[in-house]
Structures are given as structure tokens and as C-alpha cells.
VOGU-3710 file (C-alpha; in Angstrom, 3 decimals, decimal comma):
1> xxxxxxxxxx> -2,534/62,120/7,770  -0,993/59,080/6,095  2,611/57,924/6,400  4,780/55,670/4,250  7,812/53,553/5,084  10,275/53,539/2,190  13,609/51,918/1,363  16,227/53,685/-0,725  18,591/50,757/-1,231  17,363/47,674/-3,059
11> xxxxxxxxxx> 18,915/44,973/-0,900  17,440/42,771/1,772  19,637/44,397/4,424  17,926/47,761/3,890  14,491/46,328/4,652  15,201/46,278/8,368  15,824/50,050/8,341  13,034/51,784/6,382  12,581/55,558/6,482  9,250/57,221/7,290
21> xxxxxxxxxx> 7,761/59,980/5,079  4,508/61,921/4,962  2,147/61,090/2,091  0,825/64,409/0,678  -2,921/64,596/0,084  -2,411/65,050/-3,674  -0,566/61,710/-3,866  -3,049/59,777/-1,739  -4,115/56,691/-3,638  -1,012/56,735/-5,836
31> xxxxxxxxxx> 1,405/55,894/-3,031  0,876/52,165/-2,427  3,166/49,337/-1,264  5,577/48,608/-4,100  5,301/52,057/-5,695  8,501/53,805/-6,776  8,705/57,363/-5,440  11,087/60,336/-5,268  12,022/61,593/-1,796  14,401/64,171/-0,257
41> xxxxxxxxxx> 17,085/62,187/1,527  19,685/63,166/4,111  20,855/66,590/5,124  22,517/67,472/1,840  19,326/68,100/-0,070  19,685/64,999/-2,259  16,627/63,727/-4,112  16,616/59,943/-4,600  14,255/57,262/-5,812  12,837/54,867/-3,246
51> xxxxxxxxxx> 10,276/52,084/-2,918  7,266/52,095/-0,616  7,337/49,200/1,850  4,220/49,924/3,925  1,522/52,524/4,650  0,293/53,463/8,108  -2,065/55,952/9,763  0,205/56,655/12,745  3,881/57,394/13,141  6,399/57,301/15,999
61> xxxxxxxxxx> 8,026/60,550/14,874  7,057/64,216/15,192  5,228/65,042/11,913  6,528/68,606/11,997  10,085/67,282/11,597  9,273/64,770/8,843  9,756/65,175/5,108  7,130/64,405/2,486  7,209/62,215/-0,608  7,714/64,476/-3,629
71> xxxxxxxxxx> 6,390/62,377/-6,515  5,363/58,939/-7,703  7,737/57,783/-10,472  6,088/55,891/-13,288  8,319/56,485/-16,295  11,279/54,208/-15,578  10,559/50,487/-15,419  13,608/48,645/-14,088  14,149/45,017/-13,108  14,109/46,105/-9,465
81> xxxxxxxxxx> 10,842/47,988/-9,926  9,220/44,919/-11,470  10,432/42,681/-8,627  9,027/45,167/-6,100  5,700/45,030/-7,936  5,825/41,220/-7,751  6,540/41,395/-4,015  3,492/43,624/-3,515  1,332/41,054/-5,342  2,765/38,229/-3,199
91> xxxxxxxxxx> 2,005/40,196/-0,042  -1,627/40,787/-1,100  -2,125/37,197/-2,247  -0,306/35,137/0,368  -0,271/37,407/3,415  2,491/38,646/5,666  4,018/42,111/5,578  5,676/43,808/2,622  9,127/43,571/4,209  8,855/39,756/4,290
101> xxxxxxxxxx> 7,840/39,633/0,632  10,686/41,966/-0,354  13,227/39,869/1,518  12,012/36,901/-0,518  12,452/38,526/-3,937  15,557/40,679/-3,342  19,120/39,310/-3,262  20,907/39,333/0,065  23,813/41,782/-0,161  26,088/39,760/2,037
111> xxxxxxxxxx> 29,654/38,914/1,169  31,117/35,910/2,933  34,231/33,850/2,453  33,840/31,883/-0,742  33,716/28,122/-0,638  34,528/25,691/-3,404  31,372/24,897/-5,382  30,714/21,797/-7,404  31,458/22,262/-11,103  29,327/20,220/-13,462
121> xxxxxxxxxx> 31,498/21,157/-16,429  34,103/18,519/-15,546  31,606/15,797/-16,414  30,427/17,199/-19,745  32,717/14,931/-21,713  30,620/11,947/-20,636  27,457/13,333/-22,225  26,353/12,226/-25,724  26,007/14,782/-28,515  22,743/16,889/-28,525
131> xxxxxxxxxx> 19,794/14,705/-29,600  17,557/15,428/-32,573  13,899/16,199/-31,888  11,395/13,524/-32,787  8,354/14,340/-34,882  6,207/14,512/-31,746  8,665/16,810/-29,963  8,931/19,123/-32,975  5,149/19,251/-33,165  5,035/20,324/-29,515
141> xxxxxxxxxx> 7,612/23,061/-30,156  5,622/24,334/-33,141  2,389/24,482/-31,143  4,096/26,409/-28,347  5,690/28,898/-30,758  2,297/29,398/-32,376  0,777/30,118/-28,945  3,531/32,660/-28,291  2,447/34,627/-31,356  -0,860/35,464/-29,664
151> xxxxxxxxxx> -1,281/38,867/-28,068  -1,663/37,297/-24,608  -0,069/33,838/-24,766  -1,273/31,335/-22,202  1,024/29,388/-19,888  1,887/26,019/-21,439  1,524/22,684/-19,637  3,643/19,972/-21,257  2,638/16,518/-20,011  4,933/13,798/-21,248
161> xxxxxxxxxx> 5,359/10,244/-20,001  8,560/9,560/-18,070  11,466/9,533/-20,519  9,598/11,414/-23,272  12,331/14,057/-23,637  10,706/17,170/-22,193  14,152/18,679/-21,520  14,947/18,662/-25,245  11,822/20,726/-25,875  12,789/23,184/-23,141
171> xxxxxxxxxx> 16,217/23,664/-24,719  14,791/24,269/-28,177  12,456/26,935/-26,784  15,278/28,487/-24,759  17,412/28,778/-27,893  14,610/30,732/-29,598  14,270/33,084/-26,623  18,029/33,714/-26,483  17,951/34,618/-30,173  15,440/37,331/-29,268
181> xxxxxxxxxx> 17,982/38,807/-26,851  15,957/37,806/-23,804  16,845/35,822/-20,683  15,563/32,552/-19,220  14,836/31,124/-15,757  14,629/27,326/-15,433  13,102/26,086/-12,178  13,852/22,553/-11,031  12,850/20,972/-7,676  16,383/20,849/-6,237
191> xxxxxxxxxx> 19,559/21,230/-8,247  21,507/18,686/-6,196  18,968/16,020/-7,198  18,829/16,911/-10,913  22,525/17,163/-11,731  22,066/15,619/-15,165  19,555/18,297/-16,171  22,021/21,062/-15,297  24,795/19,325/-17,203  22,638/19,159/-20,321
201> xxxxxxxxxx> 21,931/22,882/-20,184  25,624/23,682/-19,744  26,524/21,335/-22,619  24,071/23,113/-24,924  24,464/26,745/-23,843  27,934/26,870/-22,266  29,007/29,835/-20,138  25,659/31,583/-20,485  24,259/29,164/-17,869  24,557/29,591/-14,122
211> xxxxxxxxxx> 22,811/27,814/-11,302  21,623/28,201/-7,741  20,948/25,629/-5,076  20,228/25,479/-1,377  23,778/24,568/-0,379  25,489/27,588/-1,923  26,706/30,171/0,573  25,048/33,602/0,753  28,086/35,107/-0,949  27,915/32,629/-3,804
221> xxxxxxxxxx> 24,199/33,285/-4,316  24,796/37,036/-4,292  27,528/36,709/-6,927  25,209/34,681/-9,164  22,485/37,306/-8,936  24,995/40,089/-9,592  26,189/38,310/-12,742  22,585/38,005/-13,950  21,926/41,697/-13,300  25,033/42,643/-15,331
231> xxxxxxxxxx> 24,073/40,372/-18,224  27,013/37,989/-17,790  24,510/35,149/-17,276  21,564/34,555/-19,631  20,074/31,344/-18,175  19,589/30,759/-14,438  18,805/27,199/-13,335  17,722/26,497/-9,791  14,975/25,814/-7,235  12,127/28,228/-6,511
241> xxxxxxxxxx> 14,434/31,036/-5,277  15,851/31,294/-8,822  12,460/32,692/-9,823  13,578/36,075/-8,484  16,728/36,353/-10,611  16,968/40,085/-11,500  17,103/39,725/-15,279  16,416/42,973/-17,159  15,017/41,226/-20,232  13,245/38,116/-18,964
251> xxxxxxxxxx> 11,633/36,188/-21,805  10,822/32,693/-20,503  10,263/30,836/-17,230  10,432/27,027/-17,406  9,059/25,004/-14,464  10,282/21,423/-14,710  8,532/18,730/-12,629  5,708/21,224/-12,020  3,983/18,852/-9,586  6,757/18,936/-6,964
261> xxxxxxxxxx> 5,834/20,136/-3,452  9,150/21,979/-3,121  7,697/24,739/-5,317  5,447/25,723/-2,410  7,273/27,852/0,178  6,802/27,009/3,850  8,013/30,453/4,955  5,906/33,622/4,934  4,852/34,642/2,374  3,891/31,038/1,592
271> xxxxxxxxxx> 3,947/31,521/-2,164  3,631/28,897/-4,865  6,296/29,176/-7,563  3,792/28,261/-10,294  1,385/31,086/-9,504  4,196/33,531/-8,785  6,006/32,653/-12,028  2,843/33,320/-14,015  2,453/36,695/-12,283  6,086/37,617/-12,894
281> xxxxxxxxxx> 5,737/36,656/-16,550  2,668/38,911/-16,771  4,643/41,817/-15,286  7,690/41,189/-17,483  5,894/40,321/-20,729  7,484/36,844/-20,597  6,157/33,315/-21,224  5,771/30,297/-18,943  6,236/26,618/-19,840  5,565/23,881/-17,247
291> xxxxxxxxxx> 6,374/20,216/-17,667  5,752/16,950/-15,820  4,837/13,323/-16,380  2,409/13,718/-13,483  1,183/17,350/-13,400  -0,653/18,668/-10,378  -4,416/18,400/-10,640  -4,567/22,191/-10,415  -2,457/22,628/-13,548  -4,325/19,916/-15,463
301> xxxxxxxxxx> -7,718/21,372/-14,522  -6,624/24,765/-15,843  -5,438/23,184/-19,077  -8,777/21,381/-19,367  -10,576/24,726/-18,948  -8,375/26,360/-21,587  -6,551/28,667/-19,155  -3,312/26,888/-20,082  -2,310/25,389/-23,419  -2,112/21,650/-22,767
311> xxxxxxxxxx> 0,263/19,474/-24,829  0,771/15,712/-24,370  3,798/13,574/-25,294  2,472/9,985/-25,084  5,680/8,109/-26,025  9,205/7,776/-24,678  12,111/9,229/-26,620  13,765/6,938/-29,137  13,008/3,242/-28,975  12,577/3,021/-25,193
321> xxxxxxxxxx> 9,411/1,390/-23,913  7,539/2,075/-20,680  8,418/-0,494/-17,996  6,414/-3,627/-17,353  4,784/-3,253/-13,943  3,914/-5,949/-11,421  1,701/-5,238/-8,399  2,343/-7,452/-5,367  -0,259/-7,762/-2,594  1,757/-7,800/0,631
331> xxxxxxxxxx> -1,156/-9,176/2,671  -0,942/-12,331/0,550  2,836/-12,445/1,094  2,242/-12,339/4,838  -0,381/-15,093/4,649  2,123/-17,275/2,812  4,631/-16,803/5,648  6,876/-14,181/4,003  7,511/-11,486/6,621  10,493/-10,015/4,758
341> xxxxxxxxxx> 10,572/-6,460/3,381  10,987/-8,038/-0,063  8,263/-9,992/-1,830  9,065/-13,189/-3,662  8,469/-11,414/-6,974  10,943/-8,632/-6,151  13,613/-11,147/-5,098  13,202/-13,036/-8,400  13,339/-9,872/-10,489  16,383/-8,575/-8,617
351> xxxxxxxxxx> 18,165/-11,902/-9,129  17,497/-11,718/-12,888  18,530/-8,054/-13,042  21,899/-8,671/-11,386  22,574/-11,801/-13,443  22,050/-9,827/-16,657  24,344/-6,996/-15,559  21,660/-4,398/-14,881  21,211/-1,977/-12,020  18,234/-1,543/-9,697
361> xxxxxxxxxx> 16,672/1,196/-7,604  14,700/0,442/-4,446  12,345/3,257/-3,515  11,062/3,311/0,059  7,860/5,362/0,086  8,111/6,894/3,546  5,991/9,949/2,770  3,013/10,104/5,108  4,238/7,343/7,445  4,548/9,460/10,597
371> xxxxxxxxxx> 2,008/8,656/13,246  -0,703/6,787/11,367  -1,925/3,346/12,432  -2,226/0,367/10,088  -2,792/-3,392/10,294  0,007/-5,426/8,732  -2,297/-8,421/8,384  -5,107/-6,871/6,312  -3,928/-3,329/5,495  -6,666/-1,565/7,514
381> xxxxxxxxxx> -5,913/2,104/8,325  -7,709/4,116/11,031  -9,419/7,051/9,315  -11,603/10,001/10,328  -15,285/9,394/9,480  -15,798/13,107/8,822  -12,782/14,092/6,702  -11,611/10,870/4,973  -8,134/11,523/6,392  -6,061/9,017/8,377
391> xxxxxxxxxx> -5,983/9,465/12,143  -2,673/10,264/13,834  -1,420/8,420/16,905  -0,523/10,703/19,833  1,522/9,943/22,929  -1,630/9,998/25,086  -2,782/6,868/23,188  -5,408/8,808/21,277  -5,992/8,704/17,512  -6,694/12,260/16,327
401> xxxxxxxxxx> -7,865/13,849/13,047  -5,701/16,870/12,206  -8,485/18,444/10,156  -11,506/18,490/12,479  -10,166/17,297/15,851  -12,140/14,013/15,959  -10,456/11,499/18,299  -10,820/7,907/19,534  -8,765/5,653/21,850  -5,880/3,761/20,238
411> xxxxxxxxxx> -6,711/0,227/19,026  -5,298/-2,870/20,733  -6,422/-5,157/17,892  -7,465/-4,474/14,323  -11,199/-3,579/14,175  -11,381/-5,086/10,690  -9,754/-8,519/11,054  -8,983/-8,797/14,784  -5,220/-9,167/14,255  -2,877/-7,902/17,003
421> xxxxxxxxxx> -0,421/-6,755/14,300  -1,714/-3,179/14,267  0,495/-0,159/14,871  2,901/2,208/13,121  5,371/1,516/10,330  9,041/1,736/11,269  10,921/0,504/8,188  13,864/2,713/7,152  16,461/2,749/4,380  19,132/1,303/6,682
431> xxxxxxxxxx> 16,932/-1,722/7,421  16,304/-2,191/3,698  20,047/-2,090/2,978  20,815/-4,494/5,822  18,229/-7,064/4,697  19,278/-6,689/1,058  22,877/-7,608/1,918  21,638/-10,656/3,855  19,524/-11,823/0,907  22,234/-11,077/-1,686
441> xxxxxxxxxx> 25,724/-11,512/-0,157  28,352/-9,412/-1,943  25,847/-7,015/-3,494  27,140/-3,447/-3,913  24,740/-0,828/-2,542  24,444/2,927/-2,211  21,988/4,535/0,181  20,553/8,006/-0,425  18,751/9,592/2,510  19,159/12,495/4,940
451> xxxxxxxxxx> 22,017/10,750/6,772  24,116/10,048/3,668  23,578/13,430/1,955  24,420/15,870/4,738  27,545/17,174/3,004  27,415/19,999/0,479  27,925/17,641/-2,458  26,387/14,536/-0,873  23,618/14,041/-3,444  25,880/14,595/-6,422
461> xxxxxxxxxx> 28,574/12,233/-5,174  26,140/9,347/-4,663  24,416/9,864/-8,015  27,781/10,152/-9,793  28,995/6,859/-8,296  25,769/5,105/-9,240  25,957/6,504/-12,769  29,515/5,141/-13,024  28,142/1,703/-12,029  30,080/1,540/-8,768
471> xxxxxxxxxx> 26,980/0,014/-7,156  24,366/-2,540/-8,186  21,465/-1,067/-6,213  20,560/2,470/-5,152  18,287/2,587/-2,086  16,477/5,742/-1,063  13,359/7,734/-0,307  11,586/10,123/-2,692  14,819/11,973/-3,489  15,926/9,117/-5,792
481> xxxxxxxxxx> 12,885/9,384/-8,074  13,249/13,065/-9,024  14,122/13,204/-12,711  17,167/10,926/-12,773  18,120/9,141/-15,992  20,293/6,040/-15,581  20,170/3,972/-18,801  21,427/0,794/-17,119  18,606/0,700/-14,531  16,289/-2,105/-15,581
491> xxxxxxxxxx> 14,481/-2,710/-12,277  12,704/-0,459/-9,809  11,210/-1,830/-6,608  8,636/0,315/-4,792  8,450/-0,677/-1,129  5,378/0,263/0,945  3,809/1,864/-2,119  0,543/2,757/-0,374  2,127/4,386/2,689  1,594/7,900/1,341
501> xxxxxxxxxx> -2,128/7,177/0,885  -2,386/7,534/4,656  -0,980/11,049/4,927  -3,177/13,606/6,734  -3,766/15,434/3,460  -6,598/15,507/0,928  -3,905/15,228/-1,788  -2,721/11,836/-0,500  -3,900/9,909/-3,563  -2,393/12,501/-5,900
511> xxxxxxxxxx> 0,969/12,374/-4,110  0,935/8,567/-4,175  0,162/8,405/-7,886  2,925/10,901/-8,652  5,530/9,133/-6,527  4,843/5,659/-7,897  4,609/6,841/-11,509  7,861/8,759/-11,214  9,574/5,859/-9,439  8,479/3,274/-12,003
521> xxxxxxxxxx> 9,539/5,656/-14,757  13,216/5,328/-13,742  13,298/1,791/-15,210  14,078/0,923/-18,823  15,119/4,376/-20,026  17,995/2,985/-22,102  18,084/0,217/-24,713  17,183/-2,554/-22,242  13,523/-3,040/-21,231  12,581/-2,231/-17,642
531> xxxxxxxxxx> 10,427/-3,721/-14,904  8,806/-2,111/-11,882  7,614/-4,138/-8,880  5,058/-2,296/-6,734  4,577/-3,777/-3,253  1,367/-2,664/-1,558  -1,315/-3,538/0,973  -3,921/-1,876/-1,264  -3,507/-3,466/-4,694  -6,994/-2,404/-5,797
541> xxxxxxxxxx> -6,664/1,299/-4,962  -7,130/3,409/-8,092  -3,967/5,456/-7,398  -1,885/2,239/-7,343  -3,555/0,745/-10,426  -3,349/3,881/-12,571  0,264/4,552/-11,537  1,223/0,987/-12,474  -0,425/1,498/-15,852  1,172/4,971/-16,221
551> xxxxxxxxxx> -2,388/6,139/-17,005  -2,637/9,779/-15,974  -6,001/10,356/-17,664  -7,706/7,596/-15,682  -6,250/8,837/-12,406  -7,219/12,438/-13,124  -10,821/11,502/-13,897  -11,243/9,421/-10,730  -9,528/11,846/-8,359  -11,348/14,897/-9,730
561> xxxxxxxxxx> -14,700/13,253/-9,025  -13,639/12,969/-5,361  -12,442/16,580/-5,271  -15,779/17,792/-6,662  -17,716/15,980/-3,950  -15,503/17,373/-1,167  -15,008/20,820/-2,788  -11,258/20,423/-2,431  -8,821/22,200/-4,810  -8,877/22,607/-7,731
571> xxxxxxxxxx> -12,690/22,386/-7,533  -12,607/24,778/-4,582  -9,922/26,741/-2,806  -8,548/26,084/0,653  -7,060/28,628/3,051  -5,195/27,246/6,050  -4,962/29,563/9,072  -1,861/28,327/10,900  -1,375/29,289/14,546  1,541/28,535/16,850
581> xxxxxxxxxx> 2,473/29,414/20,431  4,394/28,198/23,471  1,283/27,828/25,671  -1,078/25,164/24,231  -4,127/26,397/26,178  -3,593/30,009/25,115  -3,025/28,903/21,514  -6,262/26,912/21,408  -8,193/29,827/22,927  -6,740/32,191/20,323
591> xxxxxxxxxx> -7,663/29,842/17,466  -11,194/29,511/18,843  -11,477/33,316/18,766  -10,376/33,265/15,110  -13,006/30,601/14,401  -15,711/32,799/15,937  -14,420/35,829/14,015  -14,767/33,858/10,776  -18,415/33,232/11,656  -18,942/36,965/12,269
601> xxxxxxxxxx> -17,527/38,014/8,890  -19,489/35,222/7,186  -23,138/35,649/8,288  -24,437/33,875/5,159  -22,207/30,822/5,729  -20,485/31,216/2,371  -17,309/29,747/3,853  -16,883/26,165/4,925  -14,600/26,268/7,972  -13,296/23,278/9,958
611> xxxxxxxxxx> -11,113/23,259/13,048  -9,247/24,342/15,007  -7,315/21,098/15,226  -3,668/20,129/15,746  -1,441/20,563/12,708  0,090/17,404/11,229  3,165/18,039/13,353  1,620/19,367/16,545  4,769/20,744/18,172  7,999/22,118/16,688
621> xxxxxxxxxx> 10,823/23,716/18,674  8,681/24,006/21,779  5,868/25,757/19,904  2,444/24,093/19,698  0,641/24,313/16,354  -3,041/24,342/15,361  -4,878/24,969/12,110  -8,260/26,124/10,799  -9,240/25,331/7,202  -11,530/27,645/5,215
631> xxxxxxxxxx> -12,986/26,523/1,876  -14,521/28,702/-0,849  -14,736/28,628/-4,643  -13,420/32,170/-5,199  -9,826/33,211/-4,555  -10,747/36,841/-3,857  -13,113/35,828/-1,066  -10,357/33,870/0,689  -7,845/36,676/0,144  -10,361/39,083/1,715
641> xxxxxxxxxx> -10,928/36,703/4,652  -7,183/36,379/5,165  -6,772/40,161/5,176  -9,553/40,609/7,738  -8,113/37,903/10,004  -4,673/39,527/9,758  -6,073/42,872/10,855  -8,097/41,236/13,654  -5,040/39,499/15,109  -2,871/42,610/14,768
651> xxxxxxxxxx> -5,397/44,769/16,670  -6,093/42,207/19,439  -3,461/42,202/22,197  -4,396/38,620/23,079  -2,478/37,473/19,995  0,801/39,075/21,109  2,382/35,685/21,829  0,634/33,830/19,001  2,093/33,592/15,507  -0,565/33,426/12,781
661> xxxxxx> 0,339/32,512/9,187  -1,659/31,581/6,101  -1,354/28,969/3,381  -3,529/29,226/0,267  -4,006/26,009/-1,738  -5,398/26,401/-5,253
//
């Protein structure tokens, strides 16, 4: 006999209290997770619709006292039903249980005391009138509309150089979709960091626009979703959680800055908003448009294969030119006696910028800095000979590879040049601000990092002040290079540009190229020409050179050749099996058992598995973390492997204290 857990109330709260029913033999095969069914409910003989959360072969209740599912309902297709179907797909694709997937896609029915939210409408008066599309932009719109006339339109990838006006194209397409009586979801990396984008949408579409962001209360988020369900809102703008807005007539999903890592969830199910948006569009009969100056290699590879429609905007909007870029070799600066954070070139350019009344942004590339070892004299970085990944310094004075577990003793001197100046990097935004004020007395600065943006409106306040020219220089980490448009910024300085090349990640070069390209692209977006100064210890690295030249094609060609050799995504697929536990010895033993199980289900060695090894961050909240990586060319093979490993760990009591999660990179 088979049993089903169902929920009768479509809210996240109900997921913790499912009801068990018998699955009749005649409905076997039709009752699946996500299916909508009719069941007898309560003692009054009511018959209600419900959704299947899970199936099981055993039950904790007496079968003789249980009720049976009456029918599978297929006639009525509601927004809730489609979201449940999406949750079932997420569960199959990314792992976890159905309840976790449903909690991700369903709004939390939780009313809390309302707090004052930021209102972008008060700043609309400062915006110019809507711009007219250029010939190139109109051509892009026409190509997309032509694609939409196909029976099965492909997702669209819009690659435009920084400042090319991709947002104008989005708004033109949105207007067409609204005319059809359909609704729109616009995904952006983080609404607090892209305030100007939201303001433009509100200026164009008025009260039909609403927005979500991570700092809204649960009650505020619930109210937004309720308004969308009722039809009071037609456009929802927000981060990846906005993807699950319960629109009844969804027509378009826009993914701005498609390359951003924030679109990949770190909570089970570890879904990617790009893949999930495409699946939701398939379920809803909607379209998908993605845009970026630096698309992910995965998206570009799919466009190259014809799976997506690829469109390129090679020029900036209006008369703006791409910035002049200058690469500074910091090893040469050190040889000349300059041990400052700022190169001579950057000091000269900043002096000129301030004298001419411009503003500057100093971007500190801290991504990937944690734990790796580098020589400040020659730029040498300790790397794993087996995985081409930088080694991480541990407290036991060992350098460890977080992919395969290779380790060596920590260096006392640089093995390349013999210098004693080898160790970690410890430069922070506060140090940059302090040294900047020493070099330029009286300079007005704003700093944007985790410390200065802790408040609910911290990001917006800093960006607003900088936009009002209350500061000469904005200093920050990667959060300052996410889509901002300040026409008076004529200089961008990239400090420690190559730091992210040393991250324990096969995508290190891709991340570095994206960060530097996006950072440099903040300069010269108005009438004044811009300059970008890129300070690096690796001036000849192809990611640095192609980013300085804003040459995406050259970077893509070079990086894809490396991915093909290593069979890394998008040339292959990578499944990370992530384990964590409070006892490090028990965790390692459990991961070794998983490694042996992989060998048993793969007698022909179709998989390429490495590990177990420590995760990049080996301990979080008193839980130790290890990882096993599995590579294969076919998604279905990795999905099957994940499913088998899930069942193996669920059945084995030795994993009772071990948490196992999965992350699929495509």
C-alpha cells in the first residue's frame, strides 16, 4: 500500500502539518509530488482540493482509520498549482524534500507589525524624461519580438557593454507584455544595490510596479505577494525570491545582471534562478530575457549552441565612450620603493579627477582573499598541482587544496623568488579610506561595506549621498560595482585586481573578468570621458587583459578552452556533495562511505569524482564541512546519482548526525 502526505492550505505554515491519505490502486502513478487531488477532509464530510507533498510506503497511522484520495484534479490550472509543479521540478533537480521546495516557492502567511519601508517615488523628480531607443536598441527589440512569435520561443541573452542601455530594452518589452494583459517579474541581484533601476521602472510604469528585497519584514513581503495575487501589482522587481511571485497571467521574466552569484541559492533546494526561471516560463507559457555586460559562460555557451537567442549591443548609449584603461604592475611599484596601497598612476589620475570636479570610485577586490598565500614581491601564489586551485592556509600551518585534499607545509620564504614577504592579504576598506585621507587631506569619502550598510536603508543612503555629490570618492567592495550609474564618475581605481584569481573555485578567472569589467564600466557613463586604473600583480593574465579591453569575446574563447580540458561547466556538469557535522572524524568517515558508494553505482567509471576534502570554509557554527565533487557531461546522470546518494544516506543510520546537501553547477 502507498501513502501520500498532502497539504490543504497553500501557505508555508501548512507545510509543517501535512495530512496522510491512502493512495488507491487505481490512482497509482497519477498521484505524484506536486499533483493536485481531491480528498475528504475533517469530520463534516467536506471534500477539498489539496496538493501532494510526498509519497511513502509506510505510515505511522492505522490504515483502517485512514481516508483515501478520491481523485486527481487536472482540469483547473491555477497560479498555485503551477508553483507547486515548479516546486516538484526543483525538488527532483536540486534535491531536498518536497516540503523544502514548497517553502521556497510559497509566500509565508505571517503578519507582523509593519515597519516603514523606503519609498523610491520621492526621488522620481530627479530622473530625466524617458530616453528614446537608439537604432541598435530598436533592432534588438525587433529581433526579440520576432523570436516571441515562434511556437516555442527561446530564452534571450542580451549582452551589451556597460552603459549600453539594456534597461531601456527591458522596459520596451515589458510595455508590450502589459498590453497583452500579462504580468512581469524583473529579477535584479539585490534591490538595495540597484536603487536607480527600480526608480526607472516606477517612473515608466507607476503604481503597477512593486518590489521585494531582503530587508523587508515577513509581513511586508506577504502583503506584496497578496497584491500580486489580486492583480493590484503587474510588475514585481526584486532578487531571486521575486521569481515565485504568484501572478495568474505571467508573461515575461527578466533577469538583469544574469552573471551574478546571488542568483544561486545557498539553501536547500540550492536552485539557480536562471534555470528555475526558464522552467517556470515553460510551465506558464511565458518568455525569459537575460541581460549582462559579462554573461556567465554557461549562458553564452547556450547562446552559441542556439539554445538561447543571443543579441549583442557593442556600443554605449548616446555619445558615451568606454573608459580608457591603464594596467599597473604592482610588483614594479614595490621594486621602485612604493609600498602604498595606491600606485603612482592612480594618485596622478585621482589628482586630475578631483581638480576637474569629477568623482571617483575605488573598488577593493576582496573576493577570494580568505586564506590563500601570495608573495608581495613577485606575485607568486601557492596552488594545487592537481586541481589548478589555490591552496588555503590552515591554523595548523598547512596549505590545503579544498578540491582534492592535497597539502604541504606553509612556506617561510617564497619558493619562486626567495622573498620573505609571503603570506596572506589583509587590506580592508577602512585602511584604504585612512590612507586616502592621508594622501589627499580634506577629501570627502564614503565607504560602502558590511559595517556601513547594516541598517535597513544603509545601501540606499550611501548611494543617494554619493549621487548628490556629497562625497568625492566612494570606497567599497563588489557591492559598489553592481549596476550603478553615476554620470559624474570619471575615475575608477581597482585595487588588488587579481585577488579573486586565487579563489578556491574553477570559476576564478570568470569571476575576476566580470568584477573588473563591471568595475571599470562605472567610469565615463556621462558626458565626460572616463579612466580606469587596474592595479595587479598579474598584468599579463588573460582575465586582466581582456577585462581592461572590455573584450568579452576574447575572454570567452580563452576560458572555454581551459574548461574543455578540465571538463568543467559548461563543458561538463559538476555536482557537489556537501557534508557537515559536529564531529570531524565522524564526518570524514561518512564522506568516505559516500565516496565508496559512488564507486559502487559507477562500475564503468563514467563519473569523475574527487574528494572528500574540506569545503572552502571548513567550519561554520561549530559544524565541520567537507565536499565531494562529481563530474559528468549529462545532467540526468548527475540527478540520478544525487537521488541514489540521498536514498543511501536516508537509509543508513550512520548519517543520523550528518547533514548532506547537493549543489549542481551547470
